[in-house]
C-alpha positions in Angstrom: -0.1 0.0 0.0 1.5 3.5 -0.9 2.3 5.8 1.6 1.1 9.4 1.8 4.3 10.7 0.4 4.4 8.4 -2.5 1.2 9.7 -3.3 2.3 13.2 -3.0 5.3 12.8 -5.3 3.1 11.1 -8.0 0.4 14.1 -7.7 3.1 16.7 -8.0 5.4 14.9 -10.6 1.6 15.1 -13.0 1.4 18.6 -12.1 4.9 19.4 -13.4 4.1 16.8 -16.4 1.0 18.9 -17.2 2.8 22.2 -16.7 5.7 21.3 -19.4 2.9 20.0 -21.6 1.0 23.2 -21.6 3.9 25.2 -22.0 5.4 23.1 -24.8 1.8 23.6 -26.4 2.0 27.6 -26.1 5.5 27.5 -27.5 4.4 25.6 -30.7 1.4 27.8 -31.1 3.6 30.8 -31.0 6.2 29.3 -33.1 3.2 28.6 -35.4 1.5 32.3 -35.3 4.9 33.7 -36.0 5.4 31.8 -38.8 2.7 33.3 -40.8 2.5 36.8 -42.1 -0.8 38.5 -43.7 0.0 41.3 -46.3 -3.2 43.5 -46.7 -4.5 44.4 -50.0 -2.3 47.6 -51.4 0.9 46.7 -49.4 4.2 44.8 -49.5 6.1 43.1 -47.1 10.0 43.3 -46.5 11.4 40.5 -45.0 14.4 41.1 -42.7 16.6 38.0 -41.9 18.8 37.9 -38.8 21.4 36.1 -40.9 21.1 37.9 -44.4 19.6 41.1 -43.7 17.0 42.6 -45.8 16.1 40.0 -48.6 15.6 41.2 -51.9 12.4 38.9 -52.8 8.9 41.5 -51.4 6.0 39.8 -50.3 2.8 40.4 -52.1 -0.8 40.7 -51.0 -1.9 37.5 -49.3 -0.8 34.8 -46.6 2.8 34.1 -46.4 5.3 31.7 -44.4 8.6 33.0 -42.6 11.2 31.5 -40.2 9.7 32.1 -36.9 11.3 34.5 -34.5 14.4 34.4 -37.0 12.6 37.0 -39.7 10.7 39.6 -39.5 8.3 41.3 -42.1 7.6 45.0 -42.5 4.6 46.0 -44.2 4.6 48.8 -46.4 1.7 50.8 -47.8 2.4 50.7 -51.9 -1.2 52.7 -52.3 -1.4 56.3 -53.3 -0.9 58.3 -50.3 -0.9 62.4 -49.5 1.1 64.6 -47.6 -0.4 68.3 -46.7 1.5 71.0 -45.4 -1.1 73.8 -44.6 -1.5 76.9 -42.8 -5.0 76.1 -41.2 -4.7 74.7 -37.8 -5.8 70.9 -37.7 -5.1 70.1 -41.2 -2.3 68.2 -42.7 0.2 65.8 -41.7 1.6 68.1 -38.9 -1.6 69.8 -37.2 -0.1 73.1 -36.8 1.1 76.1 -39.1 2.8 73.9 -41.5 2.6 76.2 -44.8 5.8 76.7 -46.6 7.1 79.9 -46.0 8.6 81.4 -49.3 10.1 84.7 -50.8 9.3 85.3 -54.7 11.1 87.0 -57.2 10.1 90.5 -56.2 11.1 90.1 -52.7 7.7 89.2 -51.0 6.9 86.6 -48.5 4.3 84.1 -49.1 3.3 81.1 -47.4 2.1 78.3 -49.6 -0.3 75.3 -48.9 0.7 72.3 -50.8 -0.5 69.1 -51.1 1.8 65.9 -52.2 0.6 62.7 -54.0 2.5 59.7 -54.3 3.3 56.1 -53.6 6.6 53.8 -53.2 7.6 51.4 -55.9 6.4 48.1 -54.4 9.4 46.3 -56.5 11.9 48.4 -54.7 10.5 48.2 -51.2 13.7 46.2 -50.1 15.7 49.4 -51.0 13.2 52.0 -49.2 13.5 49.5 -46.0 17.0 49.4 -46.0 17.6 53.1 -46.9 14.8 55.0 -45.4 13.0 52.6 -42.6 9.3 52.7 -42.3 6.5 55.0 -43.7 7.2 57.8 -40.7 10.9 57.3 -41.7 10.4 58.4 -45.4 7.7 61.5 -44.6 10.0 63.0 -42.4 13.0 62.4 -44.3 12.1 62.8 -48.0 8.2 63.8 -48.5 8.3 66.7 -46.1 12.0 68.4 -46.4 11.9 67.8 -50.3 8.6 69.1 -50.9 9.6 72.3 -48.9 12.6 72.8 -50.7 11.3 72.6 -54.0 8.3 74.7 -53.6 10.8 77.6 -52.2 13.2 77.1 -55.0 10.2 77.6 -57.6 8.5 80.3 -56.0 11.9 82.4 -55.9 11.7 82.3 -59.8 8.5 84.0 -59.9 6.5 87.5 -59.1 4.4 87.0 -56.1 1.2 87.4 -58.0 2.4 85.2 -60.6 1.4 82.4 -58.1 -2.4 83.3 -58.6 -2.4 84.3 -62.2 -2.6 82.3 -65.7 1.3 81.2 -64.8 0.4 79.0 -61.9 0.1 75.8 -64.0 3.6 76.5 -65.2 4.9 77.0 -61.7 3.2 73.7 -60.5 4.6 71.9 -63.7 8.2 73.2 -62.4 7.5 72.0 -58.9 6.3 68.6 -60.3 9.2 68.1 -62.6 11.9 68.7 -59.9 10.3 66.5 -57.3 9.6 63.8 -59.5 13.6 63.5 -60.1 14.2 63.9 -56.2 11.6 61.3 -55.1 12.6 59.2 -57.9 16.2 58.7 -56.6 14.7 57.2 -53.3 12.0 54.8 -55.4 9.3 56.9 -54.5 6.9 57.6 -57.5 5.5 61.2 -57.4 1.9 61.4 -59.0 0.9 65.0 -58.3 1.7 68.3 -56.7 -1.3 70.7 -56.0 -1.3 74.2 -54.6 -3.9 74.8 -52.7 -3.6 78.1 -50.9 -1.2 81.0 -51.3 -1.4 83.3 -48.5 0.3 87.0 -48.6 1.4 89.2 -46.0 -1.3 91.9 -44.5 0.2 94.7 -46.0 0.8 93.3 -49.4 -2.6 91.8 -49.5 -4.0 95.4 -48.6 -1.7 96.9 -51.4 -3.1 94.5 -54.0 -6.7 95.1 -52.8 -6.3 99.0 -53.2 -4.8 98.4 -56.7 -7.7 96.2 -57.7 -10.2 99.1 -56.4 -8.2 101.6 -58.6 -8.0 99.2 -61.6 -12.1 98.8 -61.3 -12.5 102.4 -60.8 -10.2 103.3 -64.0 -12.5 100.3 -65.9 -15.6 102.2 -64.6 -14.5 105.8 -65.8 -13.7 104.2 -69.1 -17.0 102.6 -69.3 -18.8 105.7 -68.6 -16.8 107.9 -71.2 -17.4 105.0 -73.8 -21.2 105.4 -72.8 -20.9 109.3 -73.4 -19.2 109.1 -76.7 -21.7 106.5 -77.8 -24.7 108.9 -76.7 -23.0 111.8 -78.5 -22.7 110.2 -81.9 -26.0 108.7 -81.6 -27.3 112.5 -81.2 -25.1 113.7 -84.2 -26.3 111.1 -86.3 -29.8 111.7 -85.2 -29.3 115.7 -86.2 -27.6 115.0 -89.3 -30.7 112.9 -90.3 -33.1 115.5 -89.1 -31.2 118.0 -91.1 -31.3 115.8 -94.1 -34.9 115.3 -93.7 -35.6 118.9 -93.7 -33.7 119.8 -96.7 -35.2 117.2 -98.5 -38.6 118.4 -97.5 -37.9 122.1 -98.3 -36.7 120.9 -102.0 -40.2 119.0 -102.3 -42.1 122.2 -101.4 -40.1 124.5 -103.6 -40.6 122.2 -106.8 -44.0 120.8 -106.2 -46.3 124.1 -104.5 -49.5 121.9 -104.7 -47.8 119.8 -101.5 -48.5 122.8 -99.6 -52.2 123.0 -100.5 -52.2 119.1 -99.9 -51.0 119.6 -96.5 -53.4 122.4 -95.9 -56.3 120.4 -96.7 -55.1 117.4 -94.3 -55.2 119.7 -91.6 -58.9 120.7 -91.9 -62.0 119.4 -90.6 -62.5 115.6 -91.9 -66.2 116.9 -92.9 -65.0 119.2 -95.4 -64.0 118.1 -98.9 -61.5 120.0 -101.0 -60.1 119.6 -104.3 -57.1 121.1 -106.2 -58.3 122.3 -109.4 -56.2 123.7 -112.3 -56.1 127.5 -112.5 -58.3 127.7 -115.5 -61.1 126.0 -113.7 -63.6 128.0 -111.8 -64.7 126.1 -108.3 -68.5 125.6 -107.8 -69.4 125.1 -104.0 -72.6 123.8 -102.5 -73.6 126.9 -100.5 -76.5 124.8 -98.6 -74.4 121.6 -98.0 -72.1 123.9 -96.3 
């Protein structure tokens, strides 16, 4: 018959076996879970191997196997991304005054709000991971500083009012071409540059407004002058037409005296009948009828 000590030893031995088994199961589960990685749609995975470093072959969308605890996968977004720099509080990647302060060719200080649309070259994601790191890294190392540098450089080639004139598309095109090259060196593909807002200093903005008011006043004065000139020409034409009409009428009366008699008859009462007779004919009147 087993003693109490033997029974206790058996129970403790069973307990330890259970704990060891439970721990082994947990380890196996962790190994299995760490051996799988899922890449979401529109993303790409970059594998870092403890022995070989960043691997060249990226992982596409879907479920993949990796060596548990030996390989680590960084998932990068390969879709269109935007980076906004704005003067408006709470707008843009940096939620404060992040507008690009620039100086134009004519020496004016302007603040430019811009949005950059881009995406990474998914086939070069391993280079991006090696050179730049994560998404946050290439935002702060490449996207923002290069955009601000190029915007300032291009604005310096134009006068301040060119930014809101018909030259604006040319300015945006210059920015796009320069940024495209700068980003391309780092395997980042530029899609679009958008100038969203241009803000001038208060004094310069007031000067622009006053100039515009003066220009509108000049346009109004010129319009009024044109209207007066047209009215004058109209009166001259009407007077010339009246004079020509009087001249023609006078000539007709001189050449045809009977017309005077006809005009006289037309002015009489409609109940009185008249006729124009040759000089050799004596008119007869119906006295009772009159």
